[in-house]
C-alpha positions in Angstrom: -26.9 -33.0 2.9 -29.0 -30.0 2.1 -32.7 -30.8 1.8 -34.8 -28.7 -0.6 -38.6 -29.0 -0.6 -40.1 -28.8 -4.1 -43.6 -28.4 -5.4 -43.9 -30.6 -8.5 -46.1 -33.0 -10.4 -46.7 -36.6 -9.7 -48.0 -38.7 -12.6 -51.1 -40.8 -12.2 -53.5 -42.2 -14.7 -53.2 -44.8 -17.4 -51.0 -45.2 -20.5 -51.5 -42.2 -22.9 -54.0 -40.7 -20.5 -51.8 -38.8 -18.0 -53.2 -36.9 -15.1 -51.0 -35.3 -12.4 -51.2 -34.5 -8.8 -49.5 -31.3 -7.5 -47.4 -32.4 -4.5 -44.9 -31.2 -2.1 -41.8 -33.5 -1.9 -38.2 -33.7 -0.8 -36.1 -32.8 -3.8 -34.3 -36.2 -3.6 -37.5 -38.2 -3.9 -38.5 -40.1 -7.1 -41.1 -38.6 -9.4 -43.8 -40.8 -8.1 -42.2 -41.4 -4.7 -43.2 -40.5 -1.2 -44.9 -37.1 -0.8 -45.2 -34.7 2.1 -48.6 -33.2 1.0 -50.9 -33.3 -2.0 -52.0 -29.8 -2.8 -53.8 -30.0 -6.2 -54.4 -31.8 -9.5 -53.8 -31.1 -13.2 -55.3 -32.8 -16.2 -53.7 -31.7 -19.5 -55.7 -34.1 -21.7 -58.9 -32.0 -21.5 -59.3 -28.9 -23.7 -58.6 -26.5 -22.1 -56.4 -28.1 -19.5 -58.1 -28.4 -16.1 -56.3 -27.8 -12.8 -57.2 -27.2 -9.2 -55.0 -26.0 -6.3 -55.5 -25.7 -2.6 -54.7 -22.0 -2.3 -54.0 -22.1 1.5 -51.5 -25.0 1.2 -49.8 -23.5 -1.8 -49.3 -20.1 -0.1 -48.1 -21.9 3.1 -45.5 -23.9 1.3 -44.2 -21.0 -0.8 -43.9 -18.9 2.4 -41.7 -21.5 4.1 -39.4 -21.7 1.0 -40.7 -24.6 -1.2 -39.4 -24.2 -4.8 -42.0 -24.9 -7.6 -40.9 -26.5 -10.9 -41.5 -24.5 -14.1 -44.8 -26.3 -14.9 -46.1 -25.8 -11.4 -45.0 -22.2 -11.4 -47.1 -21.6 -14.5 -50.1 -23.2 -12.8 -49.6 -21.0 -9.8 -49.3 -17.9 -12.0 -52.6 -18.8 -13.9 -54.3 -19.2 -10.5 -53.0 -15.8 -9.5 -51.6 -17.1 -6.2 -48.4 -15.1 -6.4 -50.5 -11.9 -6.2 -52.2 -13.3 -3.0 -48.8 -14.2 -1.6 -47.5 -10.7 -2.0 -50.4 -9.2 -0.1 
């Protein structure tokens, strides 16, 4: 079995008030299942949406081959971490 590590969102918060944590997980784990590491947060309910990422952890996981989901990839791009990764 091939294990892939993903960087994705884990839903927290109440009904109709979603908040998310940016987490590193095994690709076979459930959406809100066991995580390897929590590396940020995202709140889409505020205008504009608020997010924070631990830059060192994100870069570390991308270097070892973790695959971000589309939403997390857009957050990483907005935080300009791909540019720091290339340096």
